[in-house]
N, C-alpha and C positions, 0 to 999 in steps of 0.2 A: 552483453549481460542480460539474462532473462529479467523481465520486469512485469509488474502488475499495473494494468491500466484501470482507472476508475471512470465510470460513466454514469450519467444521469439519464433516466428514462421516465418520461412523463406518463402517468397513468391517471386518467380522469376518475375523480371520486375516490382516489386511493385512501385518503386519510379516514374516510368514514368507516372503512372496513379493515384498515390495516392494524394488526396487532403490533406489540412493541418488540417483536423478535424478528430475527433475520429470516428472509424467504429465499427460495431458489431464484437465481437470476433468470430473466427471460431468455437469455441466450448465453452460450458458453458455460464455463464452470465458475462458480463463486456464490456470493450472497448479495442480496439487496436489502437496503434498510430504508424505511419510510421517513422522509424528512420533508416537512411541509406537504405539498401536493405532488411530490416527486419521489420515486425510488432512486436512491443513490446506490449504484451497483458497483461492487468491488469484484473483479473477475480477472482471470489469467489472460494474458495477451502478450504478443511479441512487440518489441520496440518501445520507444518512449515518446513523450510529447516533445514538441519543438523547443519548449523552454525548460521542462523538467527532465529532459532526456538523460538517461544514464544514472538516475538516482540523485541528481543535483537539485538545485532550486533555481527559479527564474521568475521573470515578470513579463506579462503580456499587456501591451497598451493598445486599447481599441481606439480607432479613429472614426470620424464622421464626415459624410458628404451629403449634401442636400439631395433628397430623392427626386429624380426627374418625374414629371407628370406621367410619362408612359408607364413607369413602374407602378405607380398608384393605381392607374386604370387596369393594368394587367393583373394585379393582385387583388383587385376589388376593394382597395383600402379607401375608407372615407376621409373626410377632412380632419385635420388635427384639432385638438382643443384650442380655445382662444389663447393667444400668446405663445403657441408652440408651432413647430414645423416638423414634417416628416424627414428624417435623415436615414441613410443607410449606414449602420454601424458595422465596421469591419474589424475583426479581431484575428491577429496572426495565429495560424494553427487550427482555428475552428472551421467547420464546414461552411463555406460561403453561400451555399444554396444557389438557386437559379437567378437571384438578383444581386449576387456578389456580397451578401452580408445579411444583416437583420434589420428590419424596419423598427425604428424607435422614434418617439416624439422628443424633441429637444426644445428647451426654453429659448426663445429667440433673443431674450435680453441677457440671461446669465450663461447660456450655452450648456446648461445642466441637462443631462438626458433623463427622461422619465423612465428610469430603470432601477431595479432593486439590487442590493448586494447578492441576493439569492440567484437572480438571473445570471450574474457574473460567476457565481460559484459553479454553475453547471458547465461553464466554459473552462474554469480552472480545473475542475475535476477531470475533464477530458484531456487536459494537458499534463496532469501529474503522473509521474512514473515512480513506482515503489520498487526498488531493486530487490532481487533475491540475494541476500548477503552470503558471503563465502565463509561458512563456519569451519573451524579446525577442530581436530581431536588429538588426544595423546593417550595411547599410541596413535600415530598418524594413520590415515586410511590406507589400507593395503597391508598393514602390519598386524599380526595377531595380538590380541589382548589375552589376559590371563584371568581365570576364575578367581574371585576374591580380591582382585586389585582394581582400584577405581579407573574408569575411563573418563578423562577430562574432555570437556567440550567448551568452546568459546568462539566469539566473533572478534576479529581484530578491532581495536577501539577506533581506528581511523575510519572504519565503515559504519560505526554505530552512531548515527546522527539522523536528525529529522530531514525530510525533504519537503519542499513546498513550492507552490506556484501561486503568484498573485496576478489578478486581472484588474486593470484600471480602466475606467470609462469616465473621464472627467474627474469629478470629486467622488464618484462612487467606486468602490473597490471591494474585492473579496479575495481571501487567501485560503487555499486548501492545503492542509498539512498532514503528513503521516510521520509518526515518531515511533521508533522501536522501543518496546517496554520490557520484554522478557524473552528468554530463550528456553526452548523445550527439547528434550531428548527422548525419542521413542526407541526403546532398545530392541523391539521386535520379539518374535517368539511368544506373543501373547502376554508379555510382561508389561506392567504399567509404566507410563511415562513419568519423567521428573522434569521440574521447571525451576528456573531461578530468575530473579530480577536482574536486569542489566545484561551486559555482553559476556560475563564470566571472566575468569582470570587466565591469562596465557601461561601454559606450562613451559618452563625453561629447562633444557637438558643440562645447562651449565650450573644449575643450582640443585643441591641434594633434594630428593623428593620429600624427605621429612621436614624440610624447611619451607615447603610450599603448601598453600591451602587454597581451596576453592569451594564455592557453594554450587558449582555447576559440574557435577560428575555423576556417574552411574557405575555401580559394581555388579557385574554379572554373577549370579549364583550358580550358573551351570555353563558347561561348554556348549559350543555351537554344533558339535558333531551330531549328525542325525537330522539337522535342519536342511531345508532345500539348499543344495550347493555347499552343505556343511558350514553355513554362515547365517547369522541373524540378519534379517532385512530391517535395518535401523533407519532413523531419519532425524534430522535436526531442523527445527522450525523457529522462526522469529515471529513474535506477536507484535502487531502494530496498533497504535491508537490513531484513528483517522478523524480529524476535526476541521472546523473552519471558523474564520473570523471575517467580519466585514465592516464597512463604514456604518456609522450610526449605532454602534454597539451590537450589530448583528453577529450571529455565529452560534456554534454549538457542537456537540459530539455527533459524529456519524456512526462510528463503531469503535469499541475498545478491544475488539477481539479478532481482527483480521490477521491471518498468518501467511507467511511465505516460507518455503523451505525446500529441502531436497532429501531423497532417500539414497541409501548406499548399503553395501554388504559389510558386515563386521564378523570376522572370525575370532572366536574365543577358545583358547586351549585350556586344558586342565593342567594346572601346575603339578609337576611331579617332584616329590621329595627324594633326594639321594641319601640313602642310609649306608654308612660303612661301619664295619666292625673291626676292632683291632686284631 
């Protein structure tokens, strides 16, 4: 299943000049959002993280081993603060680097790492996979619609749920979460899109149309004849709210407007009335 990967990219001095709107991602396609001193980047990518893969949720637990003197000398790392020692923190799924992890100072008495929830958020974001949900339509894709009759669209409720990844490092933790909030239909042909909160209502062929209602539909005012391929190039998109929480009350909103979706062709025919005379 296609997925969206989230990534954190550190930019020195970003906050001083960063406006409060999204910017183009430094690589790939997507948007970046300034959070603390880091751009949190939401962009398209294949596959999923080792814990959040496939649109699920998971937990990553980081472990520590005392850094050998050779590592400190090789990296030019000075002595730790009084009462602390240098450890190598290893988190499953993250890039281990040349030393097999990340150097962190750990309190020798409590075992608490000198690391912040935001440091762990950057790991959690790299592990979070936001799936492209499979939206349905009525008439189903491949079947012609009719001018003047509503086209329903929805996402099966079993797919409509948040995905998250939590990273733990001793008592310090951070959770990155993406939750779907709304569904949008782009009809194509230069016509404006429509949106609805939630996943929409599923259309049932077993129930009379007059007894079914939805807030997620679009009614084409014209036929698709004359469009490229005699079909409208339509699309269905899910809007996600991406946020995070962490130990000590940390957390916040990353973006409330990230979208995933897919495009497809929709043929719409002109309904013909049959008139008979006695």
